[in-house]
N, CA, C and O atoms as CSV, one atom per row, in Angstrom:
chain,resi,resn,atom,element,x,y,z
A,1,MET,N,N,52.174,-14.909,-12.623
A,1,MET,CA,C,51.476,-13.793,-11.968
A,1,MET,C,C,49.528,-13.823,-12.430
A,1,MET,O,O,48.850,-14.132,-13.409
A,2,ASN,N,N,49.356,-13.428,-11.378
A,2,ASN,CA,C,47.612,-13.574,-11.290
A,2,ASN,C,C,47.212,-12.183,-11.838
A,2,ASN,O,O,47.788,-11.095,-11.830
A,3,ILE,N,N,45.806,-12.681,-12.404
A,3,ILE,CA,C,45.601,-11.245,-13.302
A,3,ILE,C,C,44.043,-11.217,-12.765
A,3,ILE,O,O,43.355,-12.209,-13.008
A,4,THR,N,N,43.520,-10.219,-12.111
A,4,THR,CA,C,42.249,-9.909,-11.745
A,4,THR,C,C,41.364,-9.506,-12.734
A,4,THR,O,O,41.887,-8.609,-13.395
A,5,ASN,N,N,40.227,-9.787,-13.125
A,5,ASN,CA,C,39.173,-9.587,-14.394
A,5,ASN,C,C,38.281,-8.603,-13.857
A,5,ASN,O,O,37.576,-9.030,-12.943
A,6,VAL,N,N,38.133,-7.515,-14.145
A,6,VAL,CA,C,37.255,-6.361,-13.725
A,6,VAL,C,C,36.121,-5.964,-14.982
A,6,VAL,O,O,36.226,-5.621,-16.160
A,7,GLN,N,N,35.291,-6.149,-14.285
A,7,GLN,CA,C,33.723,-5.540,-15.194
A,7,GLN,C,C,33.731,-4.086,-14.924
A,7,GLN,O,O,34.123,-3.715,-13.817
A,8,ALA,N,N,33.287,-3.085,-15.936
A,8,ALA,CA,C,33.153,-1.715,-15.722
A,8,ALA,C,C,32.519,-1.461,-16.789
A,8,ALA,O,O,32.744,-2.012,-17.867
A,9,CYS,N,N,31.166,-0.096,-16.464
A,9,CYS,CA,C,30.788,0.194,-17.396
A,9,CYS,C,C,30.512,1.590,-17.479
A,9,CYS,O,O,30.670,1.999,-16.328
A,10,GLY,N,N,30.137,2.690,-18.321
A,10,GLY,CA,C,29.992,4.212,-18.438
A,10,GLY,C,C,29.447,4.569,-19.498
A,10,GLY,O,O,28.933,3.888,-20.385
A,11,GLY,N,N,29.614,6.073,-19.355
A,11,GLY,CA,C,28.324,6.436,-20.603
A,11,GLY,C,C,28.784,7.649,-21.405
A,11,GLY,O,O,29.195,8.685,-20.882
A,12,ILE,N,N,28.682,7.441,-22.696
A,12,ILE,CA,C,29.116,8.571,-23.433
A,12,ILE,C,C,27.931,9.541,-23.734
A,12,ILE,O,O,27.033,9.533,-24.577
A,13,VAL,N,N,28.299,10.430,-22.654
A,13,VAL,CA,C,26.597,11.577,-22.177
A,13,VAL,C,C,26.686,12.504,-23.329
A,13,VAL,O,O,27.751,13.045,-23.628
A,14,ARG,N,N,25.422,12.723,-24.077
A,14,ARG,CA,C,25.445,13.821,-24.982
A,14,ARG,C,C,24.755,14.472,-25.072
A,14,ARG,O,O,23.678,13.898,-24.909
A,15,LYS,N,N,24.532,16.218,-25.391
A,15,LYS,CA,C,23.250,16.721,-25.561
A,15,LYS,C,C,23.615,17.721,-26.971
A,15,LYS,O,O,24.691,18.223,-27.296
A,16,PHE,N,N,22.545,17.771,-27.505
A,16,PHE,CA,C,22.736,18.708,-29.028
A,16,PHE,C,C,22.362,20.053,-28.642
A,16,PHE,O,O,21.244,20.290,-28.184
A,17,GLU,N,N,23.313,21.011,-28.819
A,17,GLU,CA,C,22.743,22.423,-29.159
A,17,GLU,C,C,22.705,23.067,-30.606
A,17,GLU,O,O,23.768,23.594,-30.934
A,18,GLY,N,N,21.649,23.124,-31.555
A,18,GLY,CA,C,21.656,23.540,-32.816
A,18,GLY,C,C,22.175,22.274,-34.083
A,18,GLY,O,O,21.522,21.276,-34.389
A,19,GLN,N,N,23.137,22.573,-34.491
A,19,GLN,CA,C,24.147,21.391,-35.325
A,19,GLN,C,C,24.894,21.176,-34.547
A,19,GLN,O,O,25.795,20.616,-35.173
A,20,ASN,N,N,25.273,21.249,-33.207
A,20,ASN,CA,C,26.588,20.716,-32.739
A,20,ASN,C,C,26.115,19.885,-31.525
A,20,ASN,O,O,25.201,20.048,-30.716
A,21,GLN,N,N,27.163,18.834,-31.704
A,21,GLN,CA,C,26.765,17.940,-30.295
A,21,GLN,C,C,27.668,17.869,-29.209
A,21,GLN,O,O,28.767,17.892,-29.763
A,22,TYR,N,N,27.832,17.805,-28.140
A,22,TYR,CA,C,28.794,17.822,-26.997
A,22,TYR,C,C,28.796,16.260,-26.517
A,22,TYR,O,O,27.838,15.546,-26.811
A,23,ILE,N,N,29.538,15.920,-26.015
A,23,ILE,CA,C,29.969,15.023,-24.804
A,23,ILE,C,C,30.089,15.406,-23.579
A,23,ILE,O,O,30.405,16.587,-23.435
A,24,LEU,N,N,29.911,14.670,-22.478
A,24,LEU,CA,C,30.361,15.223,-21.015
A,24,LEU,C,C,31.786,14.110,-20.715
A,24,LEU,O,O,31.805,12.882,-20.793
A,25,LEU,N,N,33.009,15.149,-20.323
A,25,LEU,CA,C,34.509,14.209,-20.113
A,25,LEU,C,C,34.659,14.907,-18.405
A,25,LEU,O,O,34.362,15.996,-17.913
A,26,ILE,N,N,35.225,13.745,-17.915
A,26,ILE,CA,C,35.542,13.763,-16.575
A,26,ILE,C,C,37.329,14.183,-16.385
A,26,ILE,O,O,38.289,13.935,-17.114
A,27,ARG,N,N,37.244,14.764,-15.340
A,27,ARG,CA,C,39.080,14.862,-14.612
A,27,ARG,C,C,39.148,14.317,-13.027
A,27,ARG,O,O,38.425,14.846,-12.184
A,28,LYS,N,N,39.763,13.585,-12.790
A,28,LYS,CA,C,39.904,13.166,-11.511
A,28,LYS,C,C,40.603,14.010,-10.599
A,28,LYS,O,O,41.283,14.964,-10.976
A,29,LYS,N,N,40.440,13.659,-9.337
A,29,LYS,CA,C,41.349,14.928,-8.424
A,29,LYS,C,C,42.826,14.579,-8.892
A,29,LYS,O,O,43.010,13.555,-9.550
A,30,ASN,N,N,43.736,15.303,-8.605
A,30,ASN,CA,C,45.161,14.954,-8.420
A,30,ASN,C,C,45.305,14.372,-9.871
A,30,ASN,O,O,46.193,13.520,-9.891
A,31,SER,N,N,44.658,14.582,-11.198
A,31,SER,CA,C,45.041,14.298,-12.411
A,31,SER,C,C,44.707,15.083,-13.726
A,31,SER,O,O,43.619,15.641,-13.869
A,32,PRO,N,N,45.598,15.100,-14.591
A,32,PRO,CA,C,45.385,16.294,-15.572
A,32,PRO,C,C,44.685,15.600,-16.890
A,32,PRO,O,O,44.492,16.245,-17.920
A,33,LEU,N,N,44.433,14.625,-16.788
A,33,LEU,CA,C,43.880,13.483,-17.462
A,33,LEU,C,C,42.388,13.595,-17.882
A,33,LEU,O,O,41.603,13.469,-16.942
A,34,TRP,N,N,41.783,13.828,-19.233
A,34,TRP,CA,C,40.040,14.069,-19.252
A,34,TRP,C,C,39.995,12.524,-19.699
A,34,TRP,O,O,41.016,11.926,-20.038
A,35,THR,N,N,38.792,11.966,-19.672
A,35,THR,CA,C,38.074,10.786,-19.363
A,35,THR,C,C,36.789,10.736,-19.614
A,35,THR,O,O,36.010,11.676,-19.451
A,36,LEU,N,N,36.407,9.226,-20.175
A,36,LEU,CA,C,34.676,9.241,-20.014
A,36,LEU,C,C,34.416,8.945,-18.699
A,36,LEU,O,O,35.302,8.354,-18.082
A,37,PRO,N,N,33.219,9.273,-18.040
A,37,PRO,CA,C,32.889,8.719,-16.671
A,37,PRO,C,C,32.617,6.848,-17.209
A,37,PRO,O,O,32.043,6.299,-18.149
A,38,LYS,N,N,33.305,6.440,-16.144
A,38,LYS,CA,C,32.547,4.949,-15.814
A,38,LYS,C,C,33.216,4.333,-14.403
A,38,LYS,O,O,33.655,5.080,-13.528
A,39,GLY,N,N,33.232,3.084,-14.316
A,39,GLY,CA,C,33.611,2.442,-12.742
A,39,GLY,C,C,32.919,1.315,-12.736
A,39,GLY,O,O,32.138,1.003,-13.635
A,40,HIS,N,N,33.117,0.741,-11.890
A,40,HIS,CA,C,33.381,-0.513,-11.427
A,40,HIS,C,C,31.458,-1.184,-11.159
A,40,HIS,O,O,30.673,-0.494,-10.509
A,41,GLN,N,N,31.072,-2.390,-11.707
A,41,GLN,CA,C,30.581,-2.826,-11.176
A,41,GLN,C,C,30.018,-3.515,-9.845
A,41,GLN,O,O,30.521,-4.589,-9.515
A,42,GLU,N,N,29.245,-3.089,-9.250
A,42,GLU,CA,C,28.651,-3.411,-8.194
A,42,GLU,C,C,27.389,-4.712,-7.889
A,42,GLU,O,O,26.277,-4.875,-8.391
A,43,ASN,N,N,28.047,-5.386,-6.987
A,43,ASN,CA,C,26.788,-6.796,-6.531
A,43,ASN,C,C,26.304,-7.397,-7.940
A,43,ASN,O,O,27.055,-7.977,-8.724
A,44,HIS,N,N,25.093,-7.196,-8.118
A,44,HIS,CA,C,24.478,-8.033,-9.154
A,44,HIS,C,C,23.746,-6.869,-9.991
A,44,HIS,O,O,22.625,-6.925,-10.497
A,45,GLU,N,N,24.686,-5.774,-10.009
A,45,GLU,CA,C,24.255,-4.855,-10.943
A,45,GLU,C,C,24.335,-5.263,-12.462
A,45,GLU,O,O,25.330,-5.809,-12.939
A,46,SER,N,N,22.993,-4.892,-13.312
A,46,SER,CA,C,23.372,-5.275,-14.854
A,46,SER,C,C,24.190,-3.810,-15.089
A,46,SER,O,O,24.420,-2.910,-14.281
A,47,ASP,N,N,24.552,-3.943,-16.588
A,47,ASP,CA,C,25.578,-3.019,-17.252
A,47,ASP,C,C,25.098,-1.876,-17.151
A,47,ASP,O,O,25.852,-0.976,-16.780
A,48,GLN,N,N,23.539,-1.547,-17.486
A,48,GLN,CA,C,23.095,-0.771,-17.543
A,48,GLN,C,C,22.757,0.027,-16.634
A,48,GLN,O,O,22.649,1.239,-16.819
A,49,GLU,N,N,22.594,-0.430,-15.776
A,49,GLU,CA,C,22.330,0.350,-13.672
A,49,GLU,C,C,24.132,0.498,-13.374
A,49,GLU,O,O,24.613,1.315,-12.588
A,50,THR,N,N,24.601,-0.079,-13.856
A,50,THR,CA,C,25.991,0.499,-13.505
A,50,THR,C,C,26.464,1.333,-14.310
A,50,THR,O,O,27.565,1.761,-13.963
A,51,ALA,N,N,25.851,1.947,-15.757
A,51,ALA,CA,C,26.348,2.654,-16.380
A,51,ALA,C,C,25.952,4.203,-16.006
A,51,ALA,O,O,26.601,5.249,-15.989
A,52,ILE,N,N,24.552,3.860,-15.708
A,52,ILE,CA,C,23.568,5.093,-14.718
A,52,ILE,C,C,23.730,5.400,-13.710
A,52,ILE,O,O,23.166,6.466,-13.466
A,53,ARG,N,N,24.518,4.780,-12.514
A,53,ARG,CA,C,24.726,5.138,-11.278
A,53,ARG,C,C,26.524,5.661,-11.592
A,53,ARG,O,O,26.906,6.660,-10.982
A,54,GLU,N,N,27.201,5.171,-12.235
A,54,GLU,CA,C,28.368,5.583,-12.267
A,54,GLU,C,C,28.656,7.130,-12.823
A,54,GLU,O,O,29.453,7.976,-12.416
A,55,VAL,N,N,27.638,7.163,-13.976
A,55,VAL,CA,C,27.848,8.392,-14.722
A,55,VAL,C,C,26.928,9.238,-13.905
A,55,VAL,O,O,26.791,10.313,-14.487
A,56,GLN,N,N,26.426,9.208,-13.096
A,56,GLN,CA,C,25.270,9.829,-12.186
A,56,GLN,C,C,26.424,10.647,-10.764
A,56,GLN,O,O,26.451,11.833,-10.433
A,57,GLU,N,N,27.396,9.264,-10.093
A,57,GLU,CA,C,27.977,9.941,-9.088
A,57,GLU,C,C,29.386,10.742,-9.772
A,57,GLU,O,O,30.077,11.641,-9.292
A,58,GLU,N,N,29.482,10.077,-10.980
A,58,GLU,CA,C,31.007,10.977,-11.368
A,58,GLU,C,C,30.677,12.463,-12.122
A,58,GLU,O,O,31.507,13.361,-12.260
A,59,THR,N,N,29.270,12.507,-12.574
A,59,THR,CA,C,29.131,13.911,-13.470
A,59,THR,C,C,28.066,14.533,-12.833
A,59,THR,O,O,27.750,15.618,-13.322
A,60,GLY,N,N,27.367,14.112,-11.792
A,60,GLY,CA,C,26.290,14.759,-11.211
A,60,GLY,C,C,24.555,14.986,-12.183
A,60,GLY,O,O,23.662,15.763,-11.846
A,61,TYR,N,N,24.540,14.181,-13.214
A,61,TYR,CA,C,23.930,13.903,-14.177
A,61,TYR,C,C,22.781,12.790,-14.176
A,61,TYR,O,O,23.177,11.990,-15.024
A,62,GLN,N,N,21.800,12.409,-13.768
A,62,GLN,CA,C,20.790,11.313,-14.413
A,62,GLN,C,C,20.668,11.565,-15.743
A,62,GLN,O,O,20.567,12.549,-16.477
A,63,CYS,N,N,20.720,10.010,-15.861
A,63,CYS,CA,C,20.774,9.818,-17.734
A,63,CYS,C,C,19.773,8.639,-17.686
A,63,CYS,O,O,19.560,7.814,-16.797
A,64,ASN,N,N,19.053,8.859,-19.284
A,64,ASN,CA,C,18.852,7.366,-19.654
A,64,ASN,C,C,19.612,7.156,-20.968
A,64,ASN,O,O,19.940,7.932,-21.865
A,65,ILE,N,N,19.799,5.691,-20.753
A,65,ILE,CA,C,20.425,5.344,-22.179
A,65,ILE,C,C,19.711,5.341,-23.296
A,65,ILE,O,O,18.493,5.194,-23.391
A,66,GLU,N,N,20.485,5.505,-24.137
A,66,GLU,CA,C,19.865,5.605,-25.490
A,66,GLU,C,C,20.122,4.364,-26.380
A,66,GLU,O,O,19.251,3.810,-27.051
A,67,LYS,N,N,21.482,3.976,-26.302
A,67,LYS,CA,C,22.135,2.819,-27.341
A,67,LYS,C,C,23.327,2.505,-26.537
A,67,LYS,O,O,23.715,3.041,-25.499
A,68,THR,N,N,23.918,1.370,-27.326
A,68,THR,CA,C,25.121,0.470,-26.966
A,68,THR,C,C,26.089,1.421,-27.526
A,68,THR,O,O,25.698,1.998,-28.540
A,69,ALA,N,N,27.352,1.740,-27.066
A,69,ALA,CA,C,28.139,2.311,-27.816
A,69,ALA,C,C,29.626,1.353,-28.443
A,69,ALA,O,O,30.217,1.285,-29.521
A,70,GLY,N,N,29.771,0.742,-27.135
A,70,GLY,CA,C,30.863,-0.566,-27.516
A,70,GLY,C,C,31.699,-0.690,-26.391
A,70,GLY,O,O,31.294,-0.258,-25.312
A,71,GLU,N,N,32.698,-1.166,-26.476
A,71,GLU,CA,C,33.679,-2.092,-25.223
A,71,GLU,C,C,35.154,-1.488,-25.879
A,71,GLU,O,O,35.602,-1.349,-27.017
A,72,ILE,N,N,35.706,-1.176,-24.295
A,72,ILE,CA,C,37.191,-1.093,-24.672
A,72,ILE,C,C,37.703,-2.078,-23.650
A,72,ILE,O,O,36.894,-2.628,-22.902
A,73,LYS,N,N,39.195,-2.377,-23.557
A,73,LYS,CA,C,39.670,-3.725,-22.983
A,73,LYS,C,C,40.790,-2.968,-22.329
A,73,LYS,O,O,41.027,-1.812,-22.678
A,74,PHE,N,N,41.566,-3.637,-21.292
A,74,PHE,CA,C,42.731,-2.630,-21.188
A,74,PHE,C,C,43.443,-3.370,-19.888
A,74,PHE,O,O,42.815,-3.642,-18.864
A,75,GLN,N,N,44.623,-3.610,-20.052
A,75,GLN,CA,C,45.323,-4.254,-18.536
A,75,GLN,C,C,45.982,-3.195,-18.016
A,75,GLN,O,O,46.185,-2.215,-18.733
A,76,TYR,N,N,46.573,-3.235,-16.217
A,76,TYR,CA,C,46.735,-2.218,-16.087
A,76,TYR,C,C,47.559,-2.823,-14.471
A,76,TYR,O,O,47.026,-3.779,-13.908
A,77,GLN,N,N,48.495,-2.355,-14.011
A,77,GLN,CA,C,49.027,-2.509,-12.628
A,77,GLN,C,C,48.693,-1.824,-11.729
A,77,GLN,O,O,48.998,-0.663,-11.999
A,78,LYS,N,N,47.991,-1.940,-10.317
A,78,LYS,CA,C,47.974,-1.461,-9.489
A,78,LYS,C,C,48.131,-2.026,-7.942
A,78,LYS,O,O,47.550,-3.035,-7.542
A,79,ASN,N,N,49.232,-1.009,-6.938
A,79,ASN,CA,C,50.040,-2.435,-5.757
A,79,ASN,C,C,50.414,-3.342,-5.909
A,79,ASN,O,O,50.321,-4.255,-5.089
A,80,GLY,N,N,51.139,-3.450,-7.341
A,80,GLY,CA,C,51.941,-4.916,-7.777
A,80,GLY,C,C,50.855,-5.645,-8.277
A,80,GLY,O,O,51.263,-6.623,-8.903
A,81,GLN,N,N,49.578,-5.554,-8.248
A,81,GLN,CA,C,48.336,-6.620,-8.873
A,81,GLN,C,C,48.286,-6.269,-10.353
A,81,GLN,O,O,48.371,-5.139,-10.833
A,82,SER,N,N,48.075,-7.874,-11.250
A,82,SER,CA,C,47.703,-7.407,-12.266
A,82,SER,C,C,46.098,-7.304,-12.945
A,82,SER,O,O,45.425,-8.314,-13.149
A,83,PHE,N,N,45.655,-6.017,-13.228
A,83,PHE,CA,C,43.882,-6.360,-13.717
A,83,PHE,C,C,44.008,-6.216,-15.345
A,83,PHE,O,O,44.889,-5.636,-15.980
A,84,PHE,N,N,42.656,-7.045,-15.911
A,84,PHE,CA,C,42.530,-7.011,-17.241
A,84,PHE,C,C,40.912,-6.238,-17.024
A,84,PHE,O,O,39.958,-6.731,-16.423
A,85,GLU,N,N,40.959,-5.182,-17.568
A,85,GLU,CA,C,39.582,-4.221,-17.620
A,85,GLU,C,C,38.767,-4.386,-18.622
A,85,GLU,O,O,39.263,-4.116,-19.715
A,86,ARG,N,N,37.495,-4.799,-18.621
A,86,ARG,CA,C,36.553,-4.691,-19.716
A,86,ARG,C,C,35.849,-3.642,-19.446
A,86,ARG,O,O,35.410,-3.688,-18.297
A,87,VAL,N,N,35.448,-2.365,-20.239
A,87,VAL,CA,C,34.199,-1.025,-19.989
A,87,VAL,C,C,33.242,-1.015,-21.313
A,87,VAL,O,O,33.529,-0.688,-22.464
A,88,LYS,N,N,32.160,-1.424,-20.833
A,88,LYS,CA,C,31.203,-1.231,-21.782
A,88,LYS,C,C,30.407,-0.113,-21.840
A,88,LYS,O,O,29.750,0.225,-20.856
A,89,TYR,N,N,30.380,0.609,-23.046
A,89,TYR,CA,C,29.774,2.126,-22.842
A,89,TYR,C,C,28.887,2.398,-23.463
A,89,TYR,O,O,28.872,2.009,-24.631
A,90,PHE,N,N,27.601,3.303,-22.858
A,90,PHE,CA,C,26.416,3.551,-23.515
A,90,PHE,C,C,26.146,5.006,-23.842
A,90,PHE,O,O,26.352,5.871,-22.991
A,91,VAL,N,N,25.681,5.307,-25.081
A,91,VAL,CA,C,25.349,6.334,-25.236
A,91,VAL,C,C,24.215,7.005,-24.177
A,91,VAL,O,O,23.342,6.276,-23.704
A,92,MET,N,N,24.262,8.000,-23.940
A,92,MET,CA,C,23.226,8.812,-23.144
A,92,MET,C,C,22.966,9.655,-22.895
A,92,MET,O,O,23.911,10.410,-22.663
A,93,ILE,N,N,21.329,10.342,-22.702
A,93,ILE,CA,C,21.209,11.452,-22.696
A,93,ILE,C,C,20.574,11.926,-21.341
A,93,ILE,O,O,19.597,11.356,-20.856
A,94,PRO,N,N,21.329,13.243,-20.634
A,94,PRO,CA,C,21.088,13.943,-19.872
A,94,PRO,C,C,19.425,14.365,-19.566
A,94,PRO,O,O,18.873,15.122,-20.364
A,95,GLU,N,N,18.543,13.748,-18.178
A,95,GLU,CA,C,17.510,13.952,-18.459
A,95,GLU,C,C,17.662,15.415,-17.152
A,95,GLU,O,O,16.805,16.292,-17.255
A,96,ASN,N,N,18.571,15.549,-16.196
A,96,ASN,CA,C,18.273,16.673,-15.379
A,96,ASN,C,C,20.050,16.590,-14.563
A,96,ASN,O,O,20.531,15.542,-14.133
A,97,ASN,N,N,20.694,17.839,-14.528
A,97,ASN,CA,C,21.525,17.718,-13.484
A,97,ASN,C,C,21.199,18.004,-12.084
A,97,ASN,O,O,20.556,18.920,-11.572
A,98,ILE,N,N,21.766,17.056,-11.628
A,98,ILE,CA,C,22.030,17.245,-9.768
A,98,ILE,C,C,22.456,17.808,-9.121
A,98,ILE,O,O,22.175,18.001,-7.938
A,99,ASN,N,N,23.493,18.336,-9.943
A,99,ASN,CA,C,25.028,19.262,-9.296
A,99,ASN,C,C,25.388,18.539,-8.011
A,99,ASN,O,O,25.475,19.154,-6.948
A,100,ALA,N,N,25.628,17.050,-8.122
A,100,ALA,CA,C,26.230,16.930,-7.153
A,100,ALA,C,C,26.970,15.440,-7.579
A,100,ALA,O,O,26.567,14.294,-7.378
A,101,PHE,N,N,28.337,15.974,-8.314
A,101,PHE,CA,C,28.989,14.810,-8.347
A,101,PHE,C,C,29.886,14.733,-7.713
A,101,PHE,O,O,30.224,15.797,-7.195
A,102,ASP,N,N,30.864,13.331,-7.357
A,102,ASP,CA,C,31.563,12.850,-6.188
A,102,ASP,C,C,32.916,13.634,-6.218
A,102,ASP,O,O,33.909,13.313,-6.872
A,103,THR,N,N,32.775,14.751,-5.371
A,103,THR,CA,C,33.993,15.906,-5.599
A,103,THR,C,C,34.973,15.361,-4.721
A,103,THR,O,O,35.917,16.152,-4.722
A,104,GLU,N,N,35.278,14.119,-3.759
A,104,GLU,CA,C,36.177,13.154,-3.403
A,104,GLU,C,C,36.935,12.896,-4.667
A,104,GLU,O,O,38.147,13.072,-4.789
A,105,GLU,N,N,36.410,12.617,-5.269
A,105,GLU,CA,C,37.093,11.703,-6.541
A,105,GLU,C,C,37.301,12.697,-7.893
A,105,GLU,O,O,38.386,12.965,-8.411
A,106,ILE,N,N,36.196,13.092,-8.252
A,106,ILE,CA,C,36.388,14.387,-9.336
A,106,ILE,C,C,36.692,15.548,-9.050
A,106,ILE,O,O,36.404,16.065,-7.970
A,107,GLU,N,N,37.345,16.146,-10.018
A,107,GLU,CA,C,37.970,17.753,-10.186
A,107,GLU,C,C,36.987,18.454,-10.812
A,107,GLU,O,O,36.314,19.359,-10.319
A,108,GLU,N,N,36.906,17.906,-12.166
A,108,GLU,CA,C,35.729,18.830,-13.156
A,108,GLU,C,C,34.991,18.016,-14.032
A,108,GLU,O,O,35.567,17.183,-14.733
A,109,VAL,N,N,34.113,18.130,-14.052
A,109,VAL,CA,C,33.181,18.189,-15.257
A,109,VAL,C,C,33.010,19.307,-16.565
A,109,VAL,O,O,32.751,20.501,-16.417
A,110,ARG,N,N,33.204,18.665,-17.766
A,110,ARG,CA,C,32.943,19.862,-19.085
A,110,ARG,C,C,32.558,18.747,-20.423
A,110,ARG,O,O,32.856,17.625,-20.830
A,111,TRP,N,N,31.558,20.096,-20.815
A,111,TRP,CA,C,30.957,19.751,-21.862
A,111,TRP,C,C,31.855,19.924,-23.020
A,111,TRP,O,O,32.087,21.109,-23.259
A,112,VAL,N,N,32.359,19.171,-23.715
A,112,VAL,CA,C,32.963,19.399,-24.896
A,112,VAL,C,C,32.401,19.164,-26.379
A,112,VAL,O,O,31.885,18.049,-26.438
A,113,GLU,N,N,32.344,19.779,-27.461
A,113,GLU,CA,C,31.892,19.223,-28.611
A,113,GLU,C,C,32.693,17.821,-29.165
A,113,GLU,O,O,33.907,17.628,-29.220
A,114,ILE,N,N,31.701,17.013,-29.513
A,114,ILE,CA,C,32.619,15.860,-29.656
A,114,ILE,C,C,33.450,15.513,-30.938
A,114,ILE,O,O,33.795,14.373,-31.249
A,115,LYS,N,N,33.751,16.778,-31.710
A,115,LYS,CA,C,34.649,16.627,-32.700
A,115,LYS,C,C,35.810,16.754,-31.889
A,115,LYS,O,O,36.869,16.142,-32.027
A,116,GLU,N,N,35.527,17.576,-31.056
A,116,GLU,CA,C,36.675,18.559,-30.172
A,116,GLU,C,C,37.584,17.130,-28.872
A,116,GLU,O,O,38.688,16.993,-28.345
A,117,ALA,N,N,36.522,16.528,-28.897
A,117,ALA,CA,C,37.228,15.620,-27.724
A,117,ALA,C,C,38.277,14.766,-27.763
A,117,ALA,O,O,38.795,14.224,-26.787
A,118,LYS,N,N,38.636,14.631,-29.091
A,118,LYS,CA,C,40.211,13.884,-28.924
A,118,LYS,C,C,41.181,14.638,-28.740
A,118,LYS,O,O,42.301,14.135,-28.654
A,119,ASN,N,N,41.012,15.986,-28.635
A,119,ASN,CA,C,42.072,17.053,-27.925
A,119,ASN,C,C,42.032,17.281,-26.892
A,119,ASN,O,O,42.769,18.125,-26.384
A,120,PHE,N,N,40.926,16.424,-26.070
A,120,PHE,CA,C,41.167,16.547,-24.627
A,120,PHE,C,C,41.001,15.244,-24.138
A,120,PHE,O,O,41.179,15.133,-22.925
A,121,LEU,N,N,40.673,14.110,-24.831
A,121,LEU,CA,C,40.835,12.738,-23.994
A,121,LEU,C,C,42.058,12.269,-24.059
A,121,LEU,O,O,42.766,12.545,-25.028
A,122,PHE,N,N,42.566,11.377,-22.900
A,122,PHE,CA,C,44.024,11.139,-22.898
A,122,PHE,C,C,43.943,9.665,-23.988
A,122,PHE,O,O,44.479,9.729,-25.094
A,123,TYR,N,N,43.107,8.169,-23.459
A,123,TYR,CA,C,43.337,7.326,-23.795
A,123,TYR,C,C,42.906,7.440,-24.992
A,123,TYR,O,O,41.917,8.107,-25.293
A,124,GLN,N,N,43.954,6.482,-26.175
A,124,GLN,CA,C,43.115,6.444,-27.240
A,124,GLN,C,C,41.864,5.252,-27.274
A,124,GLN,O,O,40.979,5.418,-28.113
A,125,ASN,N,N,41.809,4.320,-26.566
A,125,ASN,CA,C,41.088,3.723,-26.829
A,125,ASN,C,C,39.892,4.402,-26.605
A,125,ASN,O,O,39.020,4.253,-27.462
A,126,GLU,N,N,39.649,5.134,-25.622
A,126,GLU,CA,C,38.062,6.199,-25.806
A,126,GLU,C,C,38.294,7.153,-26.608
A,126,GLU,O,O,37.362,7.923,-26.379
A,127,LYS,N,N,39.117,7.751,-27.642
A,127,LYS,CA,C,39.327,8.171,-28.649
A,127,LYS,C,C,38.890,7.686,-29.536
A,127,LYS,O,O,38.226,8.410,-30.278
A,128,ASP,N,N,39.021,6.505,-29.823
A,128,ASP,CA,C,38.646,5.137,-31.010
A,128,ASP,C,C,37.111,5.043,-30.770
A,128,ASP,O,O,36.254,5.081,-31.654
A,129,LEU,N,N,36.969,4.957,-29.868
A,129,LEU,CA,C,35.095,4.903,-29.343
A,129,LEU,C,C,34.378,5.938,-29.996
A,129,LEU,O,O,33.680,5.627,-30.960
A,130,ILE,N,N,34.454,7.441,-29.526
A,130,ILE,CA,C,34.289,8.784,-29.699
A,130,ILE,C,C,33.965,8.849,-31.284
A,130,ILE,O,O,32.904,9.167,-31.822
A,131,GLN,N,N,35.434,8.377,-31.991
A,131,GLN,CA,C,35.350,8.505,-33.825
A,131,GLN,C,C,34.324,7.677,-34.087
A,131,GLN,O,O,33.383,8.201,-34.683
A,132,ILE,N,N,34.209,6.290,-33.759
A,132,ILE,CA,C,33.129,5.434,-34.407
A,132,ILE,C,C,31.598,5.929,-33.768
A,132,ILE,O,O,30.533,5.387,-34.061
A,133,ILE,N,N,31.717,6.795,-33.066
A,133,ILE,CA,C,30.394,7.863,-32.666
A,133,ILE,C,C,30.066,8.587,-34.115
A,133,ILE,O,O,29.140,8.472,-34.917
A,134,ILE,N,N,30.995,9.208,-34.079
A,134,ILE,CA,C,31.238,10.454,-35.056
A,134,ILE,C,C,30.865,9.966,-36.324
A,134,ILE,O,O,29.922,10.469,-36.935
A,135,GLU,N,N,31.698,8.784,-36.887
A,135,GLU,CA,C,31.443,8.242,-38.525
A,135,GLU,C,C,30.309,7.552,-38.418
A,135,GLU,O,O,29.710,7.547,-39.493
A,136,LYS,N,N,29.560,6.754,-37.262
A,136,LYS,CA,C,28.342,6.134,-37.676
A,136,LYS,C,C,27.313,7.294,-37.437
A,136,LYS,O,O,26.145,7.119,-37.786
A,137,LYS,N,N,27.696,8.452,-36.865
A,137,LYS,CA,C,26.677,9.626,-36.582
A,137,LYS,C,C,25.469,8.997,-36.180
A,137,LYS,O,O,24.453,9.067,-36.872
A,138,PHE,N,N,25.518,8.442,-35.198
A,138,PHE,CA,C,24.433,8.014,-33.705
A,138,PHE,C,C,23.927,8.855,-33.713
A,138,PHE,O,O,23.048,9.055,-32.875
């Protein structure tokens, strides 16, 4: 069976309020699952350009990249085709909220305390990435 490689990038968008750190999660239309914002690389975009564009499209926030967070990899099937996807994540700081996320694709955007994110996130690889950020005290 032929496997298609997919490159994607996303953001761990964070803000601080006092001693608490919050991150931004999304829930796509017709899905109960909370995830980190991410999307596929287009044309000749850099990883950073893809992450910034996808986060803005999916959350409505324009962000600046602070640092690289890490990479996750996974396989999935869609319409009878197999895919192997690599997602590079960047820690980001929101510059402003343009309040215009993609309502065709995204149902809800929510800030959650980073220590509570594992209770919201569905995918273990995303939970593991957040745990690394907590432990490293990024």
